[in-house]
C-alpha positions as CSV (number, residue, x, y, z in Angstrom):
1,M,119.1,101.0,-2.9
2,S,122.6,99.1,-2.3
3,K,123.2,98.3,1.3
4,E,126.3,99.9,2.3
5,P,129.1,97.5,3.3
6,K,129.9,97.2,7.3
7,K,132.6,98.7,8.4
8,P,135.2,97.1,10.4
9,E,135.7,98.6,14.2
10,K,139.7,97.8,14.0
11,I,142.0,97.6,11.0
12,F,145.4,96.0,11.6
13,Y,147.7,97.6,9.1
14,V,150.7,95.4,8.3
15,C,153.9,96.7,6.7
16,T,155.0,94.9,3.6
17,G,157.5,97.0,2.2
18,S,160.9,95.3,1.1
19,K,162.5,95.2,4.7
20,C,159.4,94.3,6.7
21,K,158.8,91.6,4.1
22,K,162.0,89.9,4.1
23,K,161.5,89.8,8.0
24,G,158.2,88.3,7.7
25,G,155.8,91.0,7.0
26,K,153.7,89.3,4.4
27,L,153.5,86.1,6.5
28,I,152.2,88.0,9.4
29,Q,149.5,89.8,7.2
30,K,148.4,86.4,5.6
31,S,148.3,84.8,9.3
32,L,146.2,87.4,10.6
33,K,143.9,87.5,7.7
34,G,143.6,83.5,8.0
35,L,142.8,83.8,11.6
36,I,140.0,86.5,11.1
37,K,138.3,84.6,8.6
38,E,138.9,81.2,10.7
39,N,137.3,82.8,13.7
40,K,134.6,84.8,12.0
41,L,136.1,88.0,13.3
42,R,134.0,90.1,11.1
43,N,134.4,93.5,12.7
44,L,138.1,93.2,12.4
45,A,140.3,93.9,9.0
46,V,143.8,93.3,7.6
47,I,145.3,95.5,5.4
48,K,148.9,95.2,3.8
49,T,150.7,98.8,3.4
50,G,153.9,99.8,1.7
51,C,156.9,100.9,3.6
52,T,156.1,102.9,6.9
53,D,159.5,104.3,7.0
54,R,160.2,102.1,10.5
55,C,162.4,99.5,8.7
56,K,165.0,99.4,11.6
57,L,161.7,98.1,14.1
58,G,160.2,95.8,11.5
59,P,158.3,93.8,10.8
60,V,155.5,96.6,11.8
61,V,151.9,96.3,12.4
62,C,149.7,99.5,13.4
63,V,146.1,99.0,14.7
64,Q,143.6,101.8,13.9
65,P,141.6,103.7,14.8
66,E,143.5,103.9,18.3
67,N,146.8,104.4,16.3
68,S,148.9,101.6,18.3
69,W,152.2,100.5,16.8
70,H,153.6,97.2,17.3
71,F,157.4,96.7,16.5
72,F,159.4,93.6,15.9
73,M,156.3,91.6,15.2
74,D,156.1,87.9,14.1
75,V,153.3,85.5,13.4
76,Q,152.8,84.5,17.3
77,K,153.0,88.2,18.4
78,A,150.6,89.1,15.9
79,A,148.2,86.3,16.8
80,G,148.5,87.2,20.5
81,L,147.7,90.9,19.5
82,L,144.6,89.9,17.7
83,E,143.5,87.8,20.5
84,E,144.2,90.5,22.9
85,I,141.9,92.8,20.8
86,H,139.4,90.6,20.4
87,E,139.2,89.9,24.1
88,E,139.0,93.6,24.8
89,K,135.8,93.9,22.5
90,N,134.1,91.2,24.3
91,K,134.5,92.8,27.6
92,E,132.7,95.7,26.5
């Protein structure tokens, strides 16, 4: 029997719809993926999404499973969010 893949504890959904993409959504997604890989944070994952219908608030990042939405994101804010979530996990 094959081993079931490990499921991430938290998933960052990054909007890469046309408007968020123009405002840096794709760069945010790539940056988060790079930081997760670089820091070996195997309990976190990043998934790019299509439009989330929050175009005026973009770029948008949603963290699951807590369903927390973060608006007007940039690479620096996303890195801070990742660090904050990682630190919370280490406190548990």
